[in-house]
C-alpha positions as CSV (number, residue, x, y, z in Angstrom):
1,M,-34.6,12.9,-64.7
2,R,-37.6,13.2,-62.5
3,T,-37.9,11.3,-59.2
4,P,-40.9,9.1,-59.0
5,P,-43.5,10.2,-56.5
6,V,-43.3,8.3,-53.0
7,S,-46.4,6.6,-52.1
8,R,-48.2,7.5,-48.9
9,S,-47.8,4.1,-47.3
10,L,-44.0,4.3,-48.0
11,R,-43.9,7.7,-46.3
12,T,-45.8,6.4,-43.3
13,F,-43.6,3.2,-43.2
14,A,-40.6,5.5,-43.2
15,A,-41.9,7.9,-40.6
16,F,-42.5,4.9,-38.4
17,V,-39.5,2.7,-38.9
18,L,-36.6,5.2,-39.4
19,P,-36.6,6.5,-35.8
20,F,-36.4,2.9,-34.6
21,L,-33.5,2.3,-37.0
22,A,-31.7,5.3,-35.9
23,V,-32.0,4.2,-32.3
24,G,-30.9,0.7,-33.3
25,S,-27.8,2.1,-34.9
26,L,-27.0,4.0,-31.7
27,I,-27.4,0.9,-29.7
28,V,-25.1,-0.9,-32.1
29,V,-22.5,1.9,-31.9
30,T,-22.7,1.9,-28.1
31,S,-22.4,-1.9,-27.9
32,C,-19.4,-1.8,-30.3
33,S,-17.9,0.9,-28.2
34,S,-18.4,-1.0,-25.1
35,A,-17.2,-4.2,-26.6
36,S,-14.0,-2.3,-27.8
37,S,-13.3,-1.0,-24.3
38,T,-14.0,-4.5,-22.8
39,S,-11.7,-6.0,-25.3
40,N,-8.9,-3.6,-24.5
41,A,-9.4,-4.2,-20.8
42,T,-9.1,-7.9,-21.1
43,T,-6.1,-7.8,-23.4
44,S,-4.1,-5.3,-21.3
45,T,-1.5,-6.6,-19.0
46,T,-1.1,-5.5,-15.4
47,V,2.6,-5.5,-14.2
48,S,2.9,-5.9,-10.5
49,A,5.7,-4.0,-8.8
50,P,8.8,-6.1,-8.0
51,T,9.3,-6.9,-4.3
52,Q,12.3,-5.3,-2.6
53,T,13.3,-7.3,0.7
54,I,15.2,-5.2,3.2
55,T,16.6,-6.9,6.4
56,V,17.7,-4.8,9.4
57,L,19.0,-5.3,12.9
58,A,17.5,-2.1,14.4
59,T,18.4,-0.6,17.9
60,S,16.5,1.8,20.0
61,S,18.3,5.3,20.0
62,E,15.7,7.1,21.9
63,K,12.4,6.2,23.7
64,V,9.8,7.6,26.1
65,L,7.7,5.1,27.6
66,H,5.0,5.3,30.4
67,T,3.8,2.5,32.6
68,A,0.3,2.7,33.9
69,G,-2.4,0.5,35.6
70,A,-2.8,-1.0,39.0
71,S,-0.1,-3.5,38.4
72,G,1.9,-1.7,35.6
73,E,0.2,-3.8,33.0
74,H,0.0,-0.9,30.4
75,I,2.9,0.6,28.6
76,Y,2.6,3.2,25.9
77,G,4.8,5.8,24.4
78,W,7.2,6.0,21.5
79,N,10.5,4.5,20.5
80,R,13.1,5.6,17.7
81,L,14.7,2.6,16.1
82,V,17.7,2.9,13.8
83,G,20.0,0.6,11.8
84,D,21.6,-0.3,8.6
85,G,20.4,-3.2,6.5
86,T,20.6,-4.5,3.1
87,N,18.3,-5.1,0.1
88,G,20.7,-7.5,-1.4
89,T,22.7,-5.1,-3.3
90,D,22.8,-1.8,-1.4
91,T,23.2,-0.8,2.3
92,V,19.9,0.9,3.3
93,N,19.5,2.9,6.4
94,L,16.4,2.7,8.5
95,E,14.8,5.1,10.9
96,M,11.6,3.9,12.5
97,L,9.5,6.3,14.7
98,A,7.1,3.9,16.4
99,T,4.3,4.4,19.0
100,V,3.4,1.4,21.3
101,N,0.2,0.7,23.3
102,Y,0.7,-2.6,25.1
103,T,-1.3,-4.3,27.8
104,N,0.7,-7.2,29.4
105,G,3.3,-7.0,26.8
106,S,1.3,-7.1,23.7
107,G,-0.8,-4.6,21.7
108,S,-0.7,-2.1,19.0
109,I,2.2,-0.5,17.0
110,A,2.1,2.3,14.6
111,G,4.4,4.9,13.1
112,V,6.4,5.9,10.2
113,I,9.6,4.5,8.6
114,T,12.2,6.2,6.5
115,F,14.6,4.2,4.3
116,T,17.6,6.1,3.0
117,Y,19.6,4.7,0.0
118,P,23.4,5.2,-0.8
119,D,22.5,8.1,-3.2
120,G,20.6,9.9,-0.5
121,S,17.2,9.0,-2.1
122,T,14.5,8.2,0.5
123,I,11.1,6.4,0.8
124,G,8.8,7.0,3.6
125,F,6.2,4.5,4.8
126,D,3.2,4.7,7.1
127,M,3.0,1.7,9.4
128,G,-0.7,2.2,10.1
129,K,-1.9,-0.1,13.0
130,G,0.2,-3.1,13.5
131,T,0.4,-5.8,16.2
132,A,3.0,-6.8,18.7
133,V,2.6,-10.1,20.6
134,A,5.1,-10.7,23.5
135,A,5.3,-12.2,26.9
136,S,3.9,-10.0,29.8
137,D,7.5,-8.6,30.5
138,T,7.6,-7.5,26.8
139,T,10.4,-10.3,25.9
140,D,10.1,-12.7,23.0
141,A,8.0,-10.3,20.9
142,T,7.0,-10.7,17.4
143,F,5.7,-7.7,15.2
144,H,3.7,-7.3,12.0
145,S,2.3,-4.4,10.2
146,D,1.1,-3.4,6.7
147,L,2.9,-0.5,5.1
148,V,1.8,2.2,2.6
149,V,4.2,4.5,0.8
150,I,3.9,8.2,2.0
151,A,6.3,9.7,-0.6
152,G,10.0,9.7,-1.6
153,T,12.8,11.8,-2.7
154,G,15.6,11.6,-5.3
155,K,15.2,8.6,-7.6
156,Y,12.1,7.8,-5.5
157,A,10.3,11.2,-5.9
158,T,7.3,9.6,-7.6
159,V,7.2,6.3,-5.7
160,T,4.0,4.5,-4.9
161,G,3.5,1.1,-3.3
162,T,2.8,-0.9,-0.2
163,G,4.6,-3.6,1.8
164,T,4.8,-5.5,5.2
165,F,7.0,-5.2,8.2
166,D,7.7,-8.4,10.2
167,G,10.0,-8.4,13.2
168,S,11.1,-10.2,16.5
169,R,12.9,-9.2,19.6
170,K,14.2,-11.4,22.3
171,D,14.9,-8.7,24.8
172,A,12.4,-6.5,26.6
173,L,10.9,-3.3,25.1
174,G,13.7,-1.2,23.8
175,G,16.0,-4.1,22.9
176,A,17.3,-4.7,19.3
177,V,14.7,-5.8,16.8
178,E,15.4,-8.1,13.8
179,M,13.3,-6.6,11.0
180,T,12.3,-7.8,7.5
181,F,10.4,-5.6,5.1
182,A,8.9,-6.8,1.9
183,L,8.3,-3.6,-0.2
184,R,6.3,-3.5,-3.5
185,I,7.3,-0.2,-5.0
186,A,6.8,1.3,-8.4
């Protein structure tokens, strides 16, 4: 069977319209693809990491502090705080290596924290730059810092997360600190 001849006007129409139809098809495909990924994004569920709260009464095991300024108003140096606390189920050992930079009793804190769990697994946190607010003699202090996971070992070898540290101390710098950590780890 012979195909009927195509008229010149139909060929002109096809040459003009088909490229637009092809582009239109690509747009539709792209739009469908975008709609699909948007649909997936809106239907996916984000699960937030559970919070682990650890409370510790930490004591200073070592420190090096320097007093400076015309009237001794500046104190800076480091302090190693240690203690055993609990996360509600386990005893957790804390080691905090903290730097301080105070003027008239208040100022910045920074450092690293290591939590060691009963099975020997650890999680390290970076304190970044936190704050200490105290009387000019460094008594009646409160502390706050945001935390970011550095890394872990054992069952926490692939841990990620963040947290906060809040604490208080009645005695002068170097005295025991009541600490609360809210850790969001995954």
